[in-house]
Each structure stands twice: as C-alpha cells, then as structure tokens.
FINU-788535 format. One record per residue (C-alpha): x, y, z; residue in one letter. Coordinates in steps of 0.001 Angstrom, whole numbers, always signed. Layout:
BEGIN
<pt <X, Y, Z>, 'A'>
...
This chain:
BEGIN
<pt <+0, +0, +0>, 'M'>
<pt <+2880, +2338, +825>, 'H'>
<pt <+4355, +1759, -2648>, 'T'>
<pt <+1107, +2664, -4388>, 'W'>
<pt <+776, +5835, -2310>, 'V'>
<pt <+4350, +6858, -3069>, 'L'>
<pt <+3870, +6138, -6773>, 'T'>
<pt <+667, +8192, -6883>, 'S'>
<pt <+2334, +11078, -5087>, 'V'>
<pt <+5275, +11083, -7495>, 'I'>
<pt <+3115, +10912, -10625>, 'I'>
<pt <+511, +13443, -9495>, 'L'>
<pt <+3202, +15699, -8070>, 'G'>
<pt <+5126, +15639, -11351>, 'S'>
<pt <+1991, +16472, -13335>, 'I'>
<pt <+1109, +19282, -10948>, 'A'>
<pt <+4656, +20701, -11110>, 'A'>
<pt <+4655, +20586, -14911>, 'G'>
<pt <+1249, +22245, -15121>, 'T'>
<pt <+2287, +24929, -12628>, 'F'>
<pt <+5432, +25620, -14658>, 'G'>
<pt <+3328, +26019, -17791>, 'L'>
<pt <+1078, +28518, -15998>, 'M'>
<pt <+4083, +30536, -14796>, 'L'>
<pt <+5575, +30591, -18278>, 'T'>
<pt <+2297, +31781, -19762>, 'R'>
<pt <+1986, +34521, -17139>, 'K'>
<pt <+5523, +35918, -17056>, 'F'>
<pt <+6674, +35037, -20582>, 'M'>
<pt <+3605, +35406, -22778>, 'P'>
<pt <+5744, +35847, -25866>, 'G'>
<pt <+7120, +32370, -25519>, 'A'>
<pt <+3632, +30914, -25748>, 'M'>
<pt <+2806, +32579, -29072>, 'V'>
<pt <+3307, +30262, -32030>, 'N'>
<pt <+2289, +30313, -35629>, 'T'>
<pt <-32, +27571, -36830>, 'E'>
<pt <+2756, +25696, -38616>, 'E'>
<pt <+5142, +25807, -35675>, 'S'>
<pt <+2372, +24717, -33332>, 'S'>
<pt <+1625, +21704, -35510>, 'V'>
<pt <+5331, +20814, -35638>, 'W'>
<pt <+5693, +21095, -31856>, 'I'>
<pt <+2566, +19005, -31197>, 'D'>
<pt <+3693, +16286, -33613>, 'S'>
<pt <+7202, +16238, -32127>, 'T'>
<pt <+5943, +15939, -28569>, 'I'>
<pt <+3492, +13200, -29562>, 'Y'>
<pt <+6301, +11363, -31365>, 'G'>
<pt <+8485, +11587, -28267>, 'L'>
<pt <+5702, +10212, -26069>, 'I'>
<pt <+5047, +7432, -28568>, 'G'>
<pt <+8723, +6493, -28650>, 'T'>
<pt <+8908, +6230, -24873>, 'I'>
<pt <+5767, +4107, -24776>, 'Y'>
<pt <+7060, +1881, -27591>, 'A'>
<pt <+10312, +1323, -25693>, 'V'>
<pt <+8347, +252, -22607>, 'L'>
<pt <+6264, -2203, -24638>, 'L'>
<pt <+9364, -3571, -26371>, 'A'>
<pt <+11036, -4068, -22990>, 'F'>
<pt <+8007, -6015, -21741>, 'A'>
<pt <+7919, -8187, -24866>, 'V'>
<pt <+11626, -9001, -24546>, 'I'>
<pt <+11224, -9745, -20830>, 'L'>
<pt <+8310, -12124, -21348>, 'T'>
<pt <+9928, -13791, -24351>, 'W'>
<pt <+13093, -14484, -22352>, 'Q'>
<pt <+10976, -15958, -19549>, 'S'>
<pt <+9118, -18124, -22066>, 'F'>
<pt <+12358, -19319, -23688>, 'A'>
<pt <+13879, -20042, -20274>, 'N'>
<pt <+10822, -22085, -19284>, 'A'>
<pt <+11097, -24147, -22461>, 'R'>
<pt <+14805, -24691, -21908>, 'E'>
<pt <+14176, -25683, -18286>, 'T'>
<pt <+11700, -28361, -19364>, 'V'>
<pt <+14220, -29810, -21820>, 'S'>
<pt <+16955, -29771, -19178>, 'R'>
<pt <+14687, -31514, -16671>, 'E'>
<pt <+13718, -34233, -19144>, 'A'>
<pt <+17341, -34775, -20181>, 'N'>
<pt <+18430, -35121, -16553>, 'A'>
<pt <+15695, -37707, -16002>, 'L'>
<pt <+16855, -39639, -19067>, 'A'>
<pt <+20451, -39586, -17825>, 'D'>
<pt <+19447, -40914, -14413>, 'V'>
<pt <+17463, -43730, -15970>, 'E'>
<pt <+20227, -44585, -18434>, 'R'>
<pt <+22998, -44685, -15825>, 'M'>
<pt <+20879, -46923, -13593>, 'S'>
<pt <+21638, -49779, -16001>, 'R'>
<pt <+25119, -49928, -14512>, 'G'>
<pt <+23803, -50870, -11058>, 'F'>
<pt <+22466, -54153, -9759>, 'S'>
<pt <+19123, -55445, -11003>, 'V'>
<pt <+17053, -54405, -7918>, 'P'>
<pt <+18475, -50871, -7989>, 'V'>
<pt <+18062, -50593, -11731>, 'R'>
<pt <+14418, -51652, -11559>, 'R'>
<pt <+13716, -49231, -8725>, 'G'>
<pt <+15245, -46296, -10580>, 'V'>
<pt <+13545, -47134, -13876>, 'Q'>
<pt <+10146, -47575, -12287>, 'E'>
<pt <+10419, -44294, -10348>, 'A'>
<pt <+11751, -42380, -13378>, 'A'>
<pt <+8959, -43571, -15651>, 'R'>
<pt <+6351, -42866, -13017>, 'T'>
<pt <+7695, -39338, -12649>, 'Y'>
<pt <+7590, -38732, -16416>, 'A'>
<pt <+4017, -40031, -16701>, 'R'>
<pt <+2724, -38046, -13716>, 'V'>
<pt <+4340, -34839, -14974>, 'V'>
<pt <+2729, -35240, -18399>, 'M'>
<pt <-675, -36541, -17352>, 'E'>
<pt <-1271, -34703, -14085>, 'D'>
<pt <+1100, -31823, -13441>, 'E'>
<pt <+929, -30237, -16896>, 'W'>
<pt <-2828, -29769, -16551>, 'A'>
<pt <-2429, -28332, -13058>, 'L'>
<pt <+232, -25867, -14233>, 'M'>
<pt <-2363, -24213, -16466>, 'K'>
<pt <-4048, -23141, -13220>, 'R'>
<pt <-752, -22099, -11643>, 'G'>
<pt <-480, -25229, -9468>, 'E'>
<pt <+1946, -28128, -9137>, 'S'>
<pt <+1212, -31807, -8646>, 'S'>
<pt <+1775, -33501, -5265>, 'P'>
<pt <+1956, -36799, -7156>, 'L'>
<pt <+4897, -35545, -9234>, 'A'>
<pt <+6632, -34371, -6084>, 'H'>
<pt <+6033, -37768, -4474>, 'A'>
<pt <+7441, -39537, -7551>, 'A'>
<pt <+10582, -37408, -7376>, 'L'>
<pt <+10959, -38135, -3666>, 'V'>
<pt <+10615, -41845, -4399>, 'E'>
<pt <+13380, -41557, -6987>, 'L'>
<pt <+15586, -39911, -4386>, 'W'>
<pt <+14804, -42672, -1893>, 'Y'>
<pt <+16222, -45256, -4286>, 'V'>
<pt <+19621, -43547, -4096>, 'Y'>
<pt <+19568, -42578, -431>, 'T'>
<pt <+18596, -46125, +585>, 'D'>
<pt <+21278, -47829, -1498>, 'M'>
<pt <+23650, -50191, +232>, 'A'>
<pt <+27201, -49044, +885>, 'K'>
<pt <+28524, -51329, -1823>, 'S'>
<pt <+26221, -49708, -4374>, 'E'>
<pt <+27251, -46225, -3322>, 'R'>
<pt <+30859, -47066, -4097>, 'E'>
<pt <+29900, -47617, -7718>, 'H'>
<pt <+31568, -45152, -10098>, 'Q'>
<pt <+28200, -44103, -11522>, 'L'>
<pt <+26668, -43269, -8150>, 'Y'>
<pt <+28144, -39774, -7798>, 'G'>
<pt <+27299, -38805, -11373>, 'E'>
<pt <+23774, -40173, -10959>, 'S'>
<pt <+23232, -38043, -7855>, 'V'>
<pt <+24494, -34988, -9756>, 'N'>
<pt <+21962, -35630, -12507>, 'R'>
<pt <+19279, -36137, -9881>, 'L'>
<pt <+20169, -32766, -8371>, 'N'>
<pt <+19848, -31181, -11819>, 'Q'>
<pt <+16450, -32825, -12181>, 'L'>
<pt <+15230, -31455, -8845>, 'S'>
<pt <+16610, -27991, -9547>, 'E'>
<pt <+15024, -27846, -12995>, 'S'>
<pt <+11674, -28854, -11554>, 'R'>
<pt <+11869, -26076, -8959>, 'R'>
<pt <+12713, -23529, -11648>, 'V'>
<pt <+9788, -24790, -13733>, 'R'>
<pt <+7401, -24397, -10815>, 'I'>
<pt <+8750, -20902, -10087>, 'F'>
<pt <+8058, -19989, -13728>, 'A'>
<pt <+4328, -20357, -13029>, 'L'>
<pt <+4415, -16941, -11383>, 'N'>
<pt <+3955, -13857, -13531>, 'S'>
<pt <+7141, -12218, -14816>, 'S'>
<pt <+5426, -8881, -15488>, 'V'>
<pt <+4516, -7079, -12238>, 'P'>
<pt <+1134, -5423, -11817>, 'N'>
<pt <+2663, -1953, -11744>, 'V'>
<pt <+3936, -2484, -15301>, 'M'>
<pt <+470, -3504, -16454>, 'W'>
<pt <-867, -289, -14906>, 'A'>
<pt <+1757, +1755, -16761>, 'V'>
<pt <+977, +4, -20052>, 'F'>
<pt <-2754, +576, -19658>, 'L'>
<pt <-2409, +4209, -18655>, 'A'>
<pt <+107, +4841, -21423>, 'G'>
<pt <-2100, +3219, -24050>, 'G'>
<pt <-5131, +5240, -23010>, 'V'>
<pt <-3025, +8402, -22995>, 'G'>
<pt <-1665, +7678, -26469>, 'M'>
<pt <-5166, +7203, -27863>, 'V'>
<pt <-6490, +10362, -26204>, 'L'>
<pt <-3537, +12418, -27437>, 'C'>
<pt <-4068, +11102, -30956>, 'S'>
<pt <-7499, +12790, -30962>, 'Y'>
<pt <-5710, +16149, -30875>, 'L'>
<pt <-3374, +15509, -33794>, 'L'>
<pt <-3860, +17963, -36713>, 'P'>
<pt <-5277, +15631, -39365>, 'V'>
<pt <-7552, +17358, -41847>, 'K'>
<pt <-9192, +14312, -43452>, 'V'>
<pt <-11494, +12498, -41000>, 'Y'>
<pt <-11085, +9012, -42466>, 'W'>
<pt <-7328, +9342, -42186>, 'Q'>
<pt <-7710, +10147, -38495>, 'R'>
<pt <-9896, +7085, -38012>, 'K'>
<pt <-7438, +4864, -39862>, 'A'>
<pt <-4471, +6135, -37837>, 'I'>
<pt <-6281, +5666, -34528>, 'I'>
<pt <-7564, +2202, -35518>, 'A'>
<pt <-4080, +1026, -36521>, 'C'>
<pt <-2551, +2397, -33325>, 'M'>
<pt <-5178, +761, -31102>, 'I'>
<pt <-4794, -2553, -32955>, 'A'>
<pt <-1015, -2438, -32522>, 'L'>
<pt <-1252, -1626, -28809>, 'I'>
<pt <-3885, -4345, -28266>, 'A'>
<pt <-1763, -6887, -30167>, 'S'>
<pt <+1233, -6010, -28002>, 'S'>
<pt <-881, -6509, -24882>, 'F'>
<pt <-2042, -9924, -26107>, 'I'>
<pt <+1516, -10951, -26979>, 'L'>
<pt <+2812, -9938, -23554>, 'I'>
<pt <-100, -11654, -21810>, 'L'>
<pt <+392, -14933, -23683>, 'E'>
<pt <+4168, -15034, -23248>, 'L'>
<pt <+3729, -14143, -19584>, 'N'>
<pt <+1946, -17490, -19092>, 'R'>
<pt <+4451, -20025, -20457>, 'P'>
<pt <+2414, -23068, -19429>, 'F'>
<pt <-1163, -21873, -20003>, 'S'>
<pt <-1156, -19417, -22915>, 'G'>
<pt <-1908, -20161, -26550>, 'L'>
<pt <+1819, -20625, -27271>, 'A'>
<pt <+2431, -22627, -24101>, 'H'>
<pt <+5414, -24861, -23408>, 'V'>
<pt <+4524, -28479, -24092>, 'K'>
<pt <+5583, -31676, -22346>, 'A'>
<pt <+7086, -33064, -25561>, 'T'>
<pt <+10585, -33631, -24054>, 'P'>
<pt <+9106, -35874, -21357>, 'F'>
<pt <+7157, -37862, -23942>, 'Q'>
<pt <+10313, -38279, -26012>, 'F'>
<pt <+12295, -39460, -22992>, 'V'>
<pt <+9553, -41867, -21904>, 'L'>
<pt <+9319, -43364, -25403>, 'D'>
<pt <+13069, -43931, -25430>, 'N'>
<pt <+12902, -45620, -22029>, 'M'>
<pt <+10240, -48025, -23279>, 'Q'>
<pt <+12093, -48756, -26517>, 'Q'>
<pt <+15237, -49747, -24617>, 'L'>
<pt <+13260, -52439, -22811>, 'E'>
<pt <+12145, -54125, -26021>, 'R'>
C-alpha cells in the first residue's frame, strides 16, 4: 500500500509541477507561448512522437522480458527431461534391484508430470503426485547399500538427480507472472493516454484520423495480447509443451524391447 501511495504522489506531483510551470511561463513570458499555426503543428507532432517512442520502448522491454521468460521455461523443461533420461540410463550400470527401482520411479515421474502436473500448471499449481514420484526416486539412491554407493556411476547419478530437482523447482517458479502489476498499470495508462492524445493531432481528413487511430489501437492491443500470452508459459496459446518428457519416456520403453 505504501508503494502505491508513493507512486501516486510522485506521478501526481510531477503532473502538478509541470502544469504549474506552464502557468508561470504563460503569465511571465507570454511571448514564448505565441506560435504560428505551422510551428504549433510541428511542436505538437514532435511531442506526440516523443511520447510514442517512450511508450514503444516500454512495450518492447516487456515483450523481450516475457519472451526471455518463455524461452527459459522451455529450456528448463528440456533440461529436466534430459536429466531424467540420464538418471534412468545410468541406472543400467547398477544391480538389477536398484536398476528396476530407478527405472520404475523415473517412468512414473515422467508419466505423472505429463498426465497430471501439466494440466495443473495451467491453473498455476503443481502436482503432489509428481513431487512424491521425485521423492521416491531420491529414496532409491539414499537407501542404497554401501557397496552400491561405491559404484563409479553413483556420484554422477546423484548430480543428474540434483539437476532434475533444480530444474523442476525452476519450472514451478516460472508459473508466477514475470510482469509485475505496476507495469500492467503503466501500459494501460500509457495506451489510453496515447489514444487520447491522438485525438488532438492535426489531421484534416477524418477518415485518415480514423485509420491512424484504428491502426494504433490494434497495434497496442496486439502487443498486450503478446505480452499476456508469453507471460503465461504453461497456459497461454503458445504454451510450453511436455514433448521432451514424452520423447524421454518413449526412449525408455524402446530400450526395454
């Protein structure tokens, strides 16, 4: 609440100071406020162009931010699936009971992530079943006999298991929005301000004014939709899919044939 109050004070105070400065200039320097029609049009267009540039930079920054978050989420999923495949593959160097325990837990984890957790992530939730499957996979290694732990693949398997757990945590963290609410407020206020200012532009032909405003609104709305969709990497239209897990699971099953 304190942040919103401070933000409002800064914005309203800046507007009030700028307006007060304009009033003082008009009162004490009236000559500076006199412009010909052509110079007035040039000044208005320049100021509007400057405002539009600043707003475009803000939108571009948001698009880049959300795209990086989306790309990172997709890379995290691939890294998680690859770590799971490595754990399952290296388990073939252990004894039969250990190998079966690792393979069963790894395949269960892949299935639960695809069939249960991916649907829950669309609602911003994670699956307790997937967490339980990962814990079960850890139990296989923590409960190994001392002779098994001395195996040369044990340390590397634990490293891959750590990568798997870390990637899953990063994936769950990615469910949270990467664009804060204050940025959405700035985008909305800036878009409304751009549209309102465009009403004052000196365009003589009415249909040209309508076309300019329609194109600008469509571009701003499209940018909003793009940011919104990329900001939800697991629930938007261009969401990250569980394809890497399906690929890994298919390979696991093929190796058993």
